Every structure is written in C-alpha cells, then in structure tokens.
N, C-alpha and C positions, 0 to 999 in steps of 0.2 A: 781626261786621259783617253787617248785612243786605245782600243782594245784589239786591234788586228794588225799583225806584223808578218813579214815574210821570213825574217831571220831574227835571232835573239839580239844581234847587233843593231837592229833597227829600233829597239826599245830605247828611247832617249835617256842618255846618262844624267840628264838634268832632273829626272823624276826622283822624288823622294822615295827611298827604298823602304819596304815594310820590315817587320820583325823576321818574317819567314817567307821564303820563296819556294813554293812547291813546283816541281816539274814532272811531267810525264816522261816516260822512257823511250819506247820505240816510236819513231816518227818525230820525236822532239830532240832527244839527245843523240840518238843513233838510229840508223836504218839498216834494212837488210842489204847485204852485199848483192849487187846485181838485181836479183828478184827471187822470191820464194820458189817460183816455178823452175828457175834455172838450177837452184840448189837441190830441189827435190829430184829433178831430172839427172843431175850429176851423181847423186848418191844412189839413185835407183839403178843407174847404168852399171854400177859396181856389182849389182846383184843380177845382172843380165836382163834388166827390164828397160826397154826403150819407150819413151813416150814424149809427147810435145811439151816443152817447157811453158809455152803460151797457154795451152789448155790446163796444165797443172796449176798455173798461176790463177787462171780464171776460176776453176772449180774449188781451189783452196779458199779463196776469198768468199765464194758463195757459201761454202760449208761453215767457214769461220763466222760470217755475219749472221747466219741462221742458227748458230749454236746457242745453248743456254749459257749464261755467265759462268766463268770459271771460278765458282765459289762452291763450298761444300759445308753448309751449316751442320753443326752437330758432329763433324768428323774430328777425331782426336788429332792433335797436331802432328803426331808421329806418322799418321796415315795420309796426310795431305800430299806429300810428294807422289805417292802411288796414284792418288785420285787425279792429280794434275797429269801424270803420265797417261792414264787411261782416257782422260778428256781429250788430249792431243792425239792419241792413237785413233780415236773415233773420227776426228776431223780428217786425219790422214786416210783412214779407211774409206771415208766418203769421197775424198778427193780422187784417190786412185781407182775407186769403183766407177766414178763418173767419167773418167777418161778410158775406161775399159781395160785397165792394167792390173787391177788388184789380184786377179787369179793367175797372173803371170809370175808372181813371186813364189819361189820354192819355200821360202820362210819369211813371211811378211814381218813377223815379230823381230827377227834378227835385223832386217833392214831398218825397221823403225827405231830399234835401240840405237843403231848407228846414227840415224838422222837426228834423233832427240839429243844425243850427246853433242853432236856437231853444233847445234844451236845454243849450246852452253859455252862455246868457245869464241874467241875474238875473231876467228876466221869468217864467221857468218855475218859479221856486222861492220858497219862503217860509221865512224863518228862524224857528224856534220861539222864543217870547218868553222862555223861561228860559235861552237859550243865551248871549247877550251878557253878562248879569250874572254868570253862573257862570264863563265863560271869563276875564272881566276879573278876578274875584277870584282865580282860580287863577294867572293870569299874574302878578298882583301878589305872590302868595305865593312866586314863584320856581320853581314846578314847571314842568318841560318839558311842552309840549303837542304831541301828534302826531295826525295823521289816519291811520287805517288803513282802507282801503276797497276793496270789490270793484267800484267804479265804474271808468270808463275814464279816459284821460288828459285828457279835457275837465274833469275835476275841478279841475285847477290853475286853469283859466280861471274856473270857477264860483266857487271860493273867493275869487278876486280880485274878481270881479264883485259878490259879496255882501259884500265887505270883511271876510271872515273870515280871510284869509291872514295878517293881522297877528298873530293869536294863536298860530299854529303854527310851530314851528321845523322840522318835517319833515312830508312827506306820503308815505305808502307806498301804492301802488296795485297791485292784483293783477296787471295786465298788465305792470307794470314789474319784478316780481320772480318771475314765473312761478309764483305760488302764490295761491290764493284762500281766504278764510275759508270754512270753519272749519279749513283746514290750518294746522298749527303754523308752517310755514315763513314765512308772511307776517308773523306776530307776531315771530318771531325776526329777520327782516330789518328790521322797524321798530325793535326794541330795539337791534340792533347799531349803529345810527346814534348811539346814546347810550352804547354800551358798558355797557348796563344789563341786569342779570339779571332774569328774569321775576318773581321774588318782590319786586322793588322797583318794580313797575309795575302800573297798573290798565288795564283796557280796558272801555269803556262803549259799548254798542250796543243797537239795538232788536230785533235778531234773536236769538231764543233759541238756535237752532242755530249760526249763523255767529259771533255775537259772544260770547254767554254761555258756551255749551258749548265753542266753539272756543278762546277765550282761556283758559278754565279748564283745558282739556286741555294747553295750551301752558305752563301754570305761572303765568300772570298772575292777579291778583285780578280776577275778572270781575264786572261789574255789568250787569244786564239793565235797560234803560230801556224799560219797557212803556208806551208813550204811549196805547194804545188804551183 
C-alpha cells in the first residue's frame, strides 16, 4: 500500500478498509481561510492596529512551532478551556510583539477575545473539496471515522459549524487526553474508544512528523496527506 497521497480521493477505493479510520483536523479536513496572517490583520484593524499580514503569518508560525505542546497534565477538566486560551494568547502576544504591534493595542485582551472566538466559527475555515465525498463513501461503507487532533476544545464547535460532526463517531483532542501527536498515547486513547487494535486502523494527516511518523510508531497504518 502506498502511504503518500495529495488528496483523500487519491486513496484507491480498491483498498480493503480498516475497522477505524482516524483523521487529523486542520490541514487534513479543513484549512484556514486565506491565511492566519490575513485574519489576524483583519481583526487587528478593527482595533486600530495596522500591520503586515505577511509578517503576522511568518511570526505566528514561528511562535507556534517553537511553543510547548498544547497539553496540561494534572489540570482539572473544567480548567482546560482557560489553559487553552492562555496558551493561544501567549502565541499571539509573541506574534504581535515580533511585528512591533503589541504595544499599539489599547486593550490587547479585548482584541484577543474577539480573535479567539472567530476561530471557533465556520468563517475562519474552508473544507477541502475532497473531504465530503470521501467521508460520505467511507461512512456508507460502515467504517468508523474518528478525528484525532492537536487542536483545542474549540474543535467540537468548529466541526459542528462546518457540519462535519455528522461523519465522526468520536473526536480525540490532545488537551483532553494529556498527549499530543506524535505521542503514541493520543492514538491509543482514540482507538480505545472502539476497542480497536492499531493494526486494524488507519490514521491520515498532513504532518509528516505528527501524523505519519507518529501514527506509524503507534502501530497504525499511517497515510501522509501532502496537500502542498
């Protein structure tokens, strides 16, 4: 079986389907509308702050890639949303500081509340065109579909807003299981919901390290969805 495809539709229909297919969320099922930098710039402009969308995009990904995983071991479940919020606020503080715009905000927290809410809506995201046809076919075949993501708990709201929740029987998020891809524990937690052994599951995602290598090390059949 080839393990590298450009779209979900490229996966041959002749392949024998597993018991469970796990899929990553951002970059696999849906992507950011336009770019993170453009959205940041648009929302910041509402608060009188003008800055380059290109630089915002650049420094956002730099801050994101150098941040610790978005997991909070030992944190009570009720406190996780606040921890997630603070984690993203710090990335945004670093981003706007890097472009020299952080001190231009009269109230950075008010701006960030607005931005954070926006990314929980369908307006921030675009579903890739290959997603709905493929999920529909798999669902009709009887295979269980699961989301396994390093996103935060807003993912539940996003999936509902995009009308994607109807395809998935479970959603496993790093902050909810205290493990982030590529750690094997997050894949194990997802499969335990189905009492499914790794050899009877696929995982599909756009990250070579987090999805392909992580799932493969955990014993699943890993498929790298390289959309670039």
